[in-house]
C-alpha positions as CSV (number, residue, x, y, z in Angstrom):
1,X,-93.2,46.8,-23.6
2,X,-90.5,44.7,-25.4
3,X,-87.8,47.3,-24.7
4,X,-88.9,47.8,-21.1
5,X,-88.6,44.0,-20.5
6,X,-85.3,43.8,-22.3
7,X,-83.9,46.7,-20.3
8,X,-84.9,44.8,-17.1
9,X,-83.0,41.7,-18.3
10,X,-80.0,43.8,-19.3
11,X,-79.7,45.8,-16.1
12,X,-80.9,43.3,-13.5
13,X,-79.1,40.2,-14.7
14,X,-76.0,42.3,-15.4
15,X,-76.0,43.7,-11.9
16,X,-76.5,40.4,-10.1
17,X,-72.8,39.5,-10.4
18,X,-71.8,42.5,-8.2
19,X,-74.7,41.8,-5.9
20,X,-73.5,38.2,-5.4
21,X,-70.0,39.5,-4.6
22,X,-71.4,41.8,-2.0
23,X,-73.6,39.1,-0.5
24,X,-70.9,36.5,0.0
25,X,-68.5,39.0,1.7
26,X,-70.1,38.1,5.0
27,X,-72.5,35.3,4.3
28,X,-71.8,31.7,3.3
29,X,-72.2,31.3,-0.5
30,X,-74.3,28.1,-0.7
31,X,-76.5,29.0,2.3
32,X,-77.3,32.5,1.0
33,X,-78.0,31.2,-2.5
34,X,-80.2,28.4,-1.1
35,X,-82.2,30.9,1.0
36,X,-82.9,33.3,-1.9
37,X,-83.9,30.6,-4.4
38,X,-86.2,28.9,-1.9
39,X,-87.9,32.2,-1.0
40,X,-88.2,33.4,-4.7
41,X,-89.2,29.9,-5.9
42,X,-91.9,29.5,-3.3
43,X,-93.3,32.9,-4.2
44,X,-93.4,32.2,-7.9
45,X,-94.8,28.7,-7.5
46,X,-97.6,29.8,-5.1
47,X,-98.4,32.7,-7.4
48,X,-98.9,30.5,-10.4
49,X,-100.8,27.8,-8.6
50,X,-103.2,30.5,-7.1
51,X,-103.7,31.8,-10.6
52,X,-104.8,28.5,-12.0
53,X,-101.8,26.6,-13.2
54,X,-102.3,22.8,-12.9
55,X,-100.5,20.8,-10.3
56,X,-97.2,19.5,-11.8
57,X,-96.9,15.7,-12.3
58,X,-94.2,13.6,-10.8
59,X,-92.3,13.4,-14.1
60,X,-92.5,17.2,-14.5
61,X,-91.1,17.6,-11.0
62,X,-88.2,15.2,-11.9
63,X,-87.4,17.2,-15.0
64,X,-87.5,20.5,-13.1
65,X,-85.3,19.0,-10.4
66,X,-82.6,17.9,-12.9
67,X,-82.7,21.3,-14.6
68,X,-82.7,23.2,-11.2
69,X,-79.6,21.2,-10.1
70,X,-77.7,21.8,-13.3
71,X,-78.6,25.5,-13.6
72,X,-78.7,26.7,-10.0
73,X,-76.3,24.3,-8.2
74,X,-73.9,23.7,-11.0
75,X,-74.2,27.0,-12.7
76,X,-75.1,29.6,-10.1
77,X,-73.5,27.7,-7.3
78,X,-70.2,27.9,-9.1
79,X,-70.6,31.7,-9.4
80,X,-71.5,32.3,-5.8
81,X,-68.6,30.2,-4.6
82,X,-66.1,31.9,-7.0
83,X,-67.4,35.4,-6.1
84,X,-65.2,35.3,-3.0
85,X,-62.0,35.0,-5.1
86,X,-62.6,36.7,-8.5
87,X,-64.0,40.1,-9.5
88,X,-67.7,40.2,-10.6
89,X,-66.7,41.5,-14.0
90,X,-64.4,38.5,-14.6
91,X,-67.2,36.1,-13.5
92,X,-69.7,37.8,-15.9
93,X,-67.3,37.5,-18.8
94,X,-66.6,33.8,-18.2
95,X,-70.3,33.1,-17.8
96,X,-70.8,34.9,-21.2
97,X,-69.1,31.8,-22.8
98,X,-72.3,29.9,-22.1
99,X,-73.8,30.4,-25.6
100,X,-70.6,28.8,-27.0
101,X,-71.1,25.7,-24.9
102,X,-74.8,25.7,-25.9
103,X,-73.8,25.6,-29.5
104,X,-71.4,22.7,-28.9
105,X,-73.9,20.7,-26.9
106,X,-76.6,21.3,-29.4
107,X,-74.3,20.0,-32.1
108,X,-73.4,16.8,-30.4
109,X,-76.9,15.9,-29.3
110,X,-79.0,13.8,-31.6
111,X,-80.8,15.9,-34.1
112,X,-78.8,19.0,-33.1
113,X,-77.9,21.8,-35.5
114,X,-74.4,21.8,-37.1
115,X,-72.6,25.1,-36.5
116,X,-71.5,26.9,-39.7
117,X,-68.1,28.5,-40.4
118,X,-69.1,31.8,-38.7
119,X,-70.3,30.0,-35.5
120,X,-67.1,27.9,-35.4
121,X,-65.0,31.0,-35.7
122,X,-67.0,32.5,-32.9
123,X,-66.4,29.5,-30.7
124,X,-62.7,29.6,-31.3
125,X,-62.5,33.4,-30.6
126,X,-64.6,33.1,-27.4
127,X,-62.5,30.3,-26.0
128,X,-59.3,32.3,-26.7
129,X,-60.9,35.1,-24.6
130,X,-61.7,32.6,-21.8
131,X,-58.2,31.2,-21.8
132,X,-56.8,34.8,-21.6
133,X,-59.0,35.5,-18.5
134,X,-58.0,32.2,-16.8
135,X,-54.4,33.0,-17.5
136,X,-54.8,36.5,-16.0
137,X,-56.5,35.0,-12.9
138,X,-53.6,32.6,-12.5
139,X,-51.2,35.6,-12.2
140,X,-53.5,37.5,-9.9
141,X,-52.4,38.1,-6.3
142,X,-55.9,37.1,-5.0
143,X,-55.9,33.7,-3.3
144,X,-57.7,30.9,-5.2
145,X,-58.4,33.3,-8.1
146,X,-57.3,30.7,-10.7
147,X,-59.6,28.0,-9.1
148,X,-62.5,30.5,-9.0
149,X,-62.1,31.2,-12.8
150,X,-62.0,27.5,-13.6
151,X,-65.0,26.8,-11.4
152,X,-67.0,29.5,-13.2
153,X,-66.2,28.0,-16.6
154,X,-67.4,24.6,-15.3
155,X,-70.5,26.3,-14.0
156,X,-71.2,27.7,-17.5
157,X,-70.9,24.1,-18.9
158,X,-73.5,22.9,-16.3
159,X,-75.8,25.8,-17.2
160,X,-75.5,25.0,-20.9
161,X,-76.2,21.3,-20.3
162,X,-79.3,22.1,-18.2
163,X,-80.5,24.5,-20.9
164,X,-80.1,21.8,-23.6
165,X,-81.8,19.2,-21.4
166,X,-84.7,21.6,-20.8
167,X,-85.4,21.9,-24.5
168,X,-86.9,18.3,-24.7
169,X,-87.7,17.6,-21.0
170,X,-91.3,17.1,-19.9
171,X,-92.3,20.3,-18.1
172,X,-95.5,22.3,-17.4
173,X,-96.6,24.8,-20.0
174,X,-96.2,27.9,-17.8
175,X,-92.6,29.3,-17.9
176,X,-93.1,31.0,-14.5
177,X,-94.3,27.8,-12.8
178,X,-91.3,26.0,-14.3
179,X,-89.0,28.7,-12.9
180,X,-90.5,28.4,-9.5
181,X,-90.1,24.6,-9.5
182,X,-86.5,24.9,-10.6
183,X,-85.7,27.4,-7.9
184,X,-87.3,25.3,-5.2
185,X,-85.4,22.2,-6.4
186,X,-82.1,24.0,-6.9
187,X,-82.5,25.8,-3.6
188,X,-83.1,22.6,-1.7
189,X,-80.0,21.0,-3.2
190,X,-77.9,24.1,-2.3
191,X,-79.3,23.8,1.2
192,X,-78.1,20.2,1.5
193,X,-74.6,21.3,0.3
194,X,-74.6,24.1,2.8
195,X,-75.4,21.6,5.6
196,X,-72.9,19.1,4.4
197,X,-70.1,21.7,4.3
198,X,-70.9,23.1,7.7
199,X,-72.0,26.5,6.5
200,X,-75.1,26.6,8.6
201,X,-73.3,25.8,11.9
202,X,-70.7,28.5,11.3
203,X,-73.1,31.2,10.1
204,X,-73.6,34.1,12.5
205,X,-76.3,36.5,11.4
206,X,-74.9,39.2,13.7
207,X,-71.7,39.2,11.5
208,X,-73.7,40.0,8.3
209,X,-72.8,43.5,7.0
210,X,-75.3,46.0,5.7
211,X,-73.9,45.6,2.1
212,X,-74.2,41.9,2.2
213,X,-77.8,42.1,3.5
214,X,-78.8,44.6,0.8
215,X,-77.1,42.4,-1.8
216,X,-79.1,39.4,-0.7
217,X,-82.4,41.3,-0.6
218,X,-81.7,42.7,-4.1
219,X,-81.0,39.2,-5.5
220,X,-84.1,37.7,-3.8
221,X,-86.6,40.5,-4.5
222,X,-85.4,42.2,-7.7
223,X,-83.5,39.3,-9.4
224,X,-86.7,37.3,-10.2
225,X,-88.1,40.2,-12.1
226,X,-85.6,39.5,-14.8
227,X,-86.8,35.9,-15.0
228,X,-90.4,37.1,-15.4
229,X,-89.3,39.6,-18.1
230,X,-87.2,37.0,-19.8
231,X,-90.1,34.5,-19.9
232,X,-92.4,37.1,-21.4
233,X,-89.8,38.1,-24.0
234,X,-89.4,34.5,-25.2
235,X,-93.1,34.6,-26.2
236,X,-93.4,38.2,-27.5
237,X,-90.0,39.2,-29.0
238,X,-87.7,38.0,-31.7
239,X,-85.3,35.4,-30.3
240,X,-82.2,37.1,-31.9
241,X,-83.2,40.3,-30.0
242,X,-83.7,38.4,-26.7
243,X,-80.3,36.7,-27.2
244,X,-78.6,40.1,-27.0
245,X,-78.7,39.9,-23.2
246,X,-75.8,37.4,-23.3
247,X,-73.4,40.1,-24.5
248,X,-74.9,43.1,-22.9
249,X,-74.9,41.6,-19.3
250,X,-71.1,41.4,-19.2
251,X,-70.8,45.0,-20.2
252,X,-73.2,46.1,-17.4
253,X,-71.3,43.9,-14.9
254,X,-67.9,45.4,-16.0
255,X,-69.2,49.0,-15.6
256,X,-70.9,48.3,-12.2
257,X,-67.8,46.4,-11.0
258,X,-65.6,49.4,-11.9
259,X,-67.7,52.2,-10.6
260,X,-69.4,50.6,-7.6
261,X,-67.2,47.6,-6.7
262,X,-63.9,49.5,-7.3
263,X,-62.7,46.6,-9.5
264,X,-59.6,47.0,-11.6
265,X,-60.0,47.0,-15.4
266,X,-56.7,45.5,-16.6
267,X,-55.9,45.7,-20.3
268,X,-56.0,41.9,-20.6
269,X,-59.5,41.8,-19.2
270,X,-60.7,44.4,-21.7
271,X,-59.1,42.5,-24.6
272,X,-60.7,39.2,-23.3
273,X,-64.0,41.1,-23.0
274,X,-63.8,42.1,-26.7
275,X,-63.0,38.5,-27.8
276,X,-65.8,36.9,-25.7
277,X,-68.5,39.4,-26.5
278,X,-67.5,39.5,-30.1
279,X,-67.7,35.7,-30.3
280,X,-71.1,35.6,-28.8
281,X,-72.3,38.2,-31.3
282,X,-71.0,35.9,-34.1
283,X,-72.8,32.8,-32.9
284,X,-76.0,34.6,-31.8
285,X,-76.8,36.9,-34.7
286,X,-78.8,35.1,-37.4
287,X,-78.7,36.0,-41.1
288,X,-82.0,37.5,-42.2
289,X,-83.2,37.6,-45.9
């Protein structure tokens, strides 16, 4: 069961980057993300409420809203916006720096854990890989590719901040109910952004390609399965084993981007991949007696 759930997290989360790239080819990024989070979040929330989870309090909704905005607007919103300008493999590698930001934020917060020499080495190596990728995107012929790479890094910072906030925030006991609440809150915020930027008025459903439609359906229907598997793993598997998703997902994204998305694998990207994934291994793997 553990390896089945872990495989789902590896493959599904690793494949979402290419699915996002396909989705935003002919659909507005914020509007499509808002729609899928609202649909998935409503399904999760209603499921858990029907199965007996208590009604969340006002303070729990506030915490879930803050986390949903940080994770899904700041984090995922950055990825869906940048997906129009950078390859999915590049986005996945930049998002892989998130554990490094988590380590830094955990260090600066009150009562946080001080990183050791190995973790500090991992942080330095990982950031070198990120700088290499951003420099490569700056020299790319794709318009706004540099801005896309920088936005994804900022999104990773938002995701890390939301994750750290969620460690101490007042939330319901059910991880699936929490996920539904965060999706609903983040989806509503993304919808407001889509309305403010005029995405809804310029959207024409007749212009949506089959590939974009299938990408959106995949993200909406299959994507939440990884959340369910991840929530189950957190309670039933060793945390160091669960943490391996953070450096397996980019590898899955690179392979899918190359074989299905026809993305170019430049030598600099492969070198940066080695630096970033190696750095995450350094900061994630714990010493055992």
